[in-house]
N, C-alpha and C positions, 0 to 999 in steps of 0.2 A: 236745467235749464233756470231757476231760480236763482243762481248765484253769478250767470251768464246776465241776467238781469241786472241783480247789483251795482253787476262791473260796469253795466254799461253807464248809468249812472253817476256814479262816480269814475267817469272817461268824464262825462259830460259837465260833472263840478270843477275836475280839475283844471279841464280846457280853461272853463267859461271865466273861470276864477286866475287863473293866470297868463290867458289870453291879449295880448299887450297891442295895439297900437303901434307903430315906430315910425309915426312920420315924419320925422326929422330927420334921422339918423341917414347915412347910404343908404343902397341896398344891398351888402357883403355884413354891416353888420345885422341888419334886418333876418338875412340870413341864417346869422350866428344865432339869434336868438330865438324864433322859430326852435331851434332845430335843438338849444337848453327847454326848449319848452315841453320840444314833445319826445323827447328824453323822460323830463320827470312823470308830463303824462303818463310812459308805459312804463318807468319806476312803480310808483303810484296805483296805477291800477295791481301790476305783479305781485308788489308788498300785501295791496288789500288781497288777493285773490292768496299768499303762503294764508294769512289772519284767519280768515276763512275756515280754509280746510287743518286749519291747527299746529301749522307750521309757525310759531310761533317766533325762536331765535331765529328761520330766516324772513318773519317779515319783517324783525325787530333793524337787521341788519338793510334791509333793502329801506325800510324807513328811512334812516340815519344816510344810508348814502341818496335818499332824494336830499335828504338839508345842506350836502353839501351840492348840490344840484341849488335852491328855493331855499334859502334860512329862514325865508318870516314868510314859511307855506302854513296857514292854524290848523290847518284839514292832518297835514301828519304830521302834527304837535297833539294830536288829540287822538290820533289814533295810537299813537305810541304812549301813553296815558291809559288806554284798556290795556296794553302789550305788558308793560311795567307792572297795575294792578291786578293780572290774573298768573304774571308771578310772582307773587307777594314781595313785591320794591318800592314800600312805603315811599317812598323820599323821591323817588324817580317817577315818581307816578301823578305825586303835589305836582314838583319841577313840573312833566311835561303840558299838568291838564294846564298849569297855571301863565305859561308861554300861553294856548295856546287863544286860552282868555287872552292877554295884551295883544296881542295879537288884532285876534279879533273880539273886539271889546260890544259887539252890537248882537254879539249872537248869544241867542236865549239855552244852546241846546249846551255847548261850551262851555256855558256859566252853574246849570246845574250839574254840568259830567264834573267839574272845579267842587259844589259843592255836598258832592255824594261824594268822591271822593275826601276828602275835607275829613265829612263825619268818621268813613271807613278808619280810618286810622286817627280817630279821636281829636284828630283838631275844630270841636268843636262852638270855639267863636268864632273862625275862622267862615266857617260854613254857615254858621244862626249870619252872618253879613250876608252872602249872598244871595241866603234867602229868605232877608228882607228886604234885600234892593231885590226881587226875581217878584215877592207880592206887591209888591208898594209901584212895583211897575206892572202887573198885571191883575189886580185883583181877583180876573172874572176865569183864573185859575185856582179851582180848590185845592191840586197839586199840590199848589207849591204852600197854604195858611196851615194844611195837614202835618206837611214836613216843617216846616216854620213854626207847630207847636213840639213836634217828638224832638228838636233841638232844643228848645227855649224847656222840655219837661227834662233833659240828658244833661244838663246847666247849672238844674236845680230851678227854675224860674219859674214858679210856677201858679202865679198874677198875669205873668205878660201868656205864657201859654192857657191862659183862664178867656187874655183879649181877645185871644187867636182865632175861638172857641166860640166861646160870641161872634164877630167875623163870620164863621161858618151858618154859625145858629142861622142868622139872618138868612142866605144863600139858601141851605138846603131845609131850612124848617126845623124844631124837634126833632130829630133823630135819633134813635134809642143808642145810640153809638156813641155820637155827642154829648147823651144829658149820662152815660152812665159816667163815663171818660168828667162830665165835673164834678157831680156829685162826688167820685173821689177822690180829684183836686178839695173840694170843700171840706168832703173828713180828714185830708193830711194839715190843711192850713185851721180847720180846729173847727170853722165852720155848719156847723150840727146842721143850723137855722137853713140854712141855702144849700146844702146837700136834700133837707127836706123836700125844699121848693121845684130844684130841679124834679123827683120823682115824682112828686104831688102833677107838676106839669104833664107828664110821662098818660100819671093817670088821666087825667083829661083830656087829652088824645086819644087809651088806650081802655076805654071804662073794666072792659071786663079780660082785661089782661091779666091773670091773678097775683104771676110772677114780680109783678110789680110791688104790689097791695102786700106781697111778704116784702121785699124790701123797705121798703116806706115803712111795715112792724116793730125790723132789723133796728132801725134808726130811732123811731121814735125808743127803745126798749134799751138804746144805746144812753139816749139823750132823760134817761129815768123816769118817761110816761107809758107804763105798764100797759093801763088800761084800753088807754088811747094802742098801744099793739094788740092786744088781743081784740081790738073787737075789727083790728086788720088782719087778723090770724081770719078767722067769725070769716070776715070777709072771705078773705080766699080761698074757703070753701065753700061760699056759696058762690061763686064765679066761676069757681073751677075743681068741682066735686074731686075732682084722680088727681091733682094734683104730685108729681112724686115726690116734691119735698115740706109739703104746710107740714104733714105732721110726726114726720122730725123737727121740726121749727116748737114747735106746740109742745114737745115730745121738750126738749132743751125747756119751755115757759117755764112748765107746772116743775118739774125737775127746778130753777135754779128756785123757784118760791120755796119747794121745798112738799112738794104737792104730788106726794107718790104715785099715789091709787091714777090722777089724775096721768101723773107721766106715762106711766105702764097700757094704760089704756090706750091714751096717743102712740106707742111703740108699734102695739102691737097693729090698728090700724096700719098703719105705714108697713110694718112684711104682710098686713095680708094684701099689704097691692103691688101686683106684679113689676110696676113703669117704676118699681121706685128702684135707683138703684143697689145692686144686689153688693156691692163692694158699701156702700153706708152700714147694710145692717150688718156684712158680717164685722167689718169696725166696731162696731156698737158690739155680738157677739164676744171679741177678744176680750167684756170691761167684765161682759161675767166669769168668763175660765180664770180671773185673779183673783176672787169672793172664796171664802171658806164658808156665807154663810147659809144652809140648805134651802129654807125661802127663794134668793136669791138663786142659787140652781136651780131651783125649779118655777124660775120665773123664766133661764134662757135657756131649759127646752122647750121651756112652752113654744119660744120666741123659735125658737130653731125649727122645732116640728110647722110654723107659721112659714119661716121660708124655706124648708122643700114641698109645701101644698102651690108656694106661689113663685116659687122658679125648679121647675122639673127638671129640666134640663142640662143642670148645671152643674157641672165637676166640685163648685164654689158650696153652697146647698150643705151638701153630703160629707163632703169633710167637715164642713162647720159642724154639723148636729156630732160626728162623730167624736169630735176634739169633747163639745158635752157628755156627748156619753164616757170618755173616757173618766173625762172630770166623777161626774157621777159613779163611775166602777163596774157603768152596763163597760161590761169591756167583748162582750157577743152582738152585742145592738152596733159599736162603737163598732167592728171589727166588720158586719152589713154594708152601715151606711160606706165604706173606705173602700169596699169592695165596690160600690157603685160607681164614688165618684172618679176608678177610676177606668171602668165599661166607658163612663163622658167621656176621661180626659188622662186617656195609659201613657201620659209623657212628666207625671208628677212622681214623680224621683225621692222627695220626703214620705207622702203619703203611702208606697211599696212597703219603703226604710216600716210604718205602720202596721202597714198589714206583715210582715213574714215575724214580729215581734209578737204582736198580739196572738199570733197562728202559735210556735213558738209557748208564748205563757203559758195557751191557754189549751195544748199541747194539741191540736192537731194537727198530728204527723202529715196524714195524707193530702190535705189545703195545703198545708208550708209545702209539701212536694211540689206540688202544682203550680203553686203561684212562683216559686223563687225561682224557676226550671224562667215562668212566663217573662219574670223577671228581669232574667235574663239577659235572654231574645231582645229589649228595650236596650237597658245597660251592661252591654256584654263587656264592659272595664271597669265593674264595679266587683269588690271582692269581696261583700255583707252578701250578696244575694250565692253566690258559689258556698258560705257556711254555710248559709242557713239550708242548703242542697243538702249540700255534707249529713247538715245536722241531721237529720229531720229520714234519710236512707239512713243515719246512723241510728235511729232512733225504730226502724222497723225494720233489722240486723239486716238491712243489704251492705256490708262492711263493704265489697269493693266499690257502687258509686258512693260513699261514702268516700273509701278514700282516695276515688281521683278527683273528687270535685274536692278537694281538701287541696292537695297537691294543686289544683290546676289556679283555686281562689287567691292561695298566698304567695303565690307570684306574683301578684298585681295589688298586694299591697308596700301603700304610702310612705316610708316617717309618720307607722304610725304602731307598735312594737309592741305592744297590748297584744293587737288586734291578729299580729302575726302570731303574738306567744298561743291563742286561743285558736289556732288552725293549729297550729305542732298536738296541741292538749288533745281536740278532737281526735285528731291524727292517731297518737298515742291509744284513745281508745278506743279506732278501728282495728286499730291493730294488734289490741292486747284480747279485743273478742275475737279475731280468728287466734289466738294461740299462737302470737308472734313476737312471745316476749323482749325480743333483744330489741327489734322495730320497735316499739312502743314504749317502750322505756329511754331510746335512744329520743327520740319524739317529744317526751314528757324532761328529755334534760334540756331540749334547746327549747321546749317550752319553756323551764325556768331560769332560764341562764336573760330570758327577754323580763319576765317576770315573778324574779325571787320572791315576789308578794305574798303567790298566789297558791289559797290558804289552804282551797278547798284541790289542786290538781298535789299538792303537798299532806296531803290525807290522803289521797285515793291512790299514791304513786306510793307514800308507804307502808302502805294496806297490803297494797299485791305484791311490792318487793318481802314483805314479814311473811306470805302467804307461799311465794316459792322459795323462801328459804333462805332469799339471796341478798348480799349487801346491809345487816340488818343494824350494822354500825348508820351506814348512810341513811338507811328508813331512819333512827329516832332518831339524827340530826331534823330530817324532815320536815315529821313527825311533834317534835320540838318547835320549832319556826311556827309552822302553823297550831300553837299552840300558841304560841306566842302572841300572833294576828289578832284568834278569837279565842281567847281565855275559856271562857262559857259553853262553849262546846258539847250537847253529850257526846256525839258521832264524834271528833275528833280525838277527844277524853279517853273515848271504848279501842280507835286504834293505837296512840300510841297506850294503854294499858297490856293488847295485843301484841304489841312489841316488844314488849315490856316481855312480855307473857314467855315466845317464840326465843328470850335469850335466858330464859330461867330465874328472873327478876321476880320473883313471887309478891314482896308486898313492896314494893314500887308497886307494881302494877296494878292490887292492893286504893293502893291509895289511889289512883288516877281513878277506878271506877268507885270508887267511892263519893271523888268530886259529879263522874256522870251519872251518878245517881241522881246527887245533891240538883244538880241543871236536867233534872226530866227523862236522864237512862231509866227511872222507874216504871219508865211503859213503852220498852225495845226491848222486845224478845232478848235478839243480838247481845246487852250490855247486859239484862241481866244472865243470860247465859253462859257472859265473859264471869258472869261476878261469881255462878256458880261454879266454873270450871279453876280460875283461881282459886280458892276457897279452898279448892278440893287438894292442891298440890302442896297449898297449904296445913290439910291437915286435921282441916276441916269438914269433915265430909259429911255432913247432919248438915250445914246456912248449904255448904257446896248443892246438896238432895231439891233443898228447901225456895234455894234458888231458880235449880231447873226446875220447882216445879211448877213456879212464879213466871218464868217465860214461855212454860206451854201454853198457858192461858194467853199467848199478845201469837200474832201473826207473823212469818217472821224467821224461825228459831228453825236451827240445822238440821239437815240429817240424819244426825246424829243424836240428838237428842232423849228421843224416848228410852233409846236404849242404856243413854246414862242414865235416865230413871230408874229404868226394870236391871241395870247392871250397877245401883250407885258404884261408879267409880267413871273416869276420864276416857272418853272412848275419839280417836283420830280419826 
């Protein structure tokens, strides 16, 4: 119905604008003129209807058709300018809007439309000229003054914009919006005293608005009058003690003065205020995460605890305190906080990452199994969670489920060879546990093809081959590379010695074990027992028994060690 009403008024407008009395012509000419006018009006109504319902191409075609009937129709050019603007055809929009004004210079709406289009397509000088004209013709219309000031600002004419704001201020009074615009412009012009006057005028009219005192304090601080600034900050606390920003301002003030104790006091007050913005608090805490100073770390923890109390239902609070706990190496507390954070907002991908990594580091395999599965439900295309699901099951001895998780996850890895290598490595571990050695070694080979410098896998794979008594030359090459990557690793040196031992290279094996003992191997039952084994085959039976007895004092020796000592010979 509203379309029909609008079209009715359009019809009245068009016919009233175009109907002409032909008193001089003959009857035939009069009928022809009336016929054209009716045809134009009908066409205009149809074009307008199509525009209203969104058929812009057809509307454009009909309006152009109408111009062939009535070339001087300002209304048609006006409507066309809107269609061209909608279609982002800037030149055509400007030309049509300009033509409408040329044909009907007394129509303010046409001028406003042209000014808007000028402004939209970056023709600010032309737009400015029209708004100056409209503002002068209609000084009572504030909307023209506001738009005029915008045009001045776009052209960088700050003085002219200020003059317009003064005119608006005379009409509307000293509104906050105007005062803020003016003080900002004065600051840009370097006239801080004028900026101060604008805010002082606001305070006279609104003496209980703490925000204005705070703004004035900042201006005096910028001017270098810190005593006035501090007095004004105190005034904010007097008129608005729960102001959410004043404590931050006082913190910054005292920090600037080097008054650390006062600054931290104000910061604590800000963190206690539940109305103060949490994002500002979190941003401040990020600074505490960068410190290496233990005293400052303690302050960060104190603030984080206040944050949680002030915002107990915000996921950000718990994520922030968790980061502080990580920094202070309180991993279990961090894990609890991260879990609380995802309870409040489950969609935090990065927080779930932190949870599964912490649970793996803390060897909480039951929790890791549960939480990795939760994460999979939330983020089913992320391979990381399948990896940790498989890893937790691997640690729990559920090799079948581990293999299932690893196989699913590795298909989701994109452009990350190292991660894919990890999947193949853990698949190899699971198959090895199942004593499916061919499948295990095939997966290890694929892992090393993607990441050849994986010293841990090189060591383990080499050791497993030596136990099987297979491909000992390959095993030696791998453990040699592992030792090149990590030359002071007692475990790797022990594996190297064991591979050499399997090849009956006892002197070389002894050399590797000497180095292993040097780098901490004397605390390992395995290294000490192997040292005894090598010495036995070198004909040093007493030394072999000595080291077998040393191994017996440690945990982790083999099932054959006690028989070796009792029977004084090597037993395999």
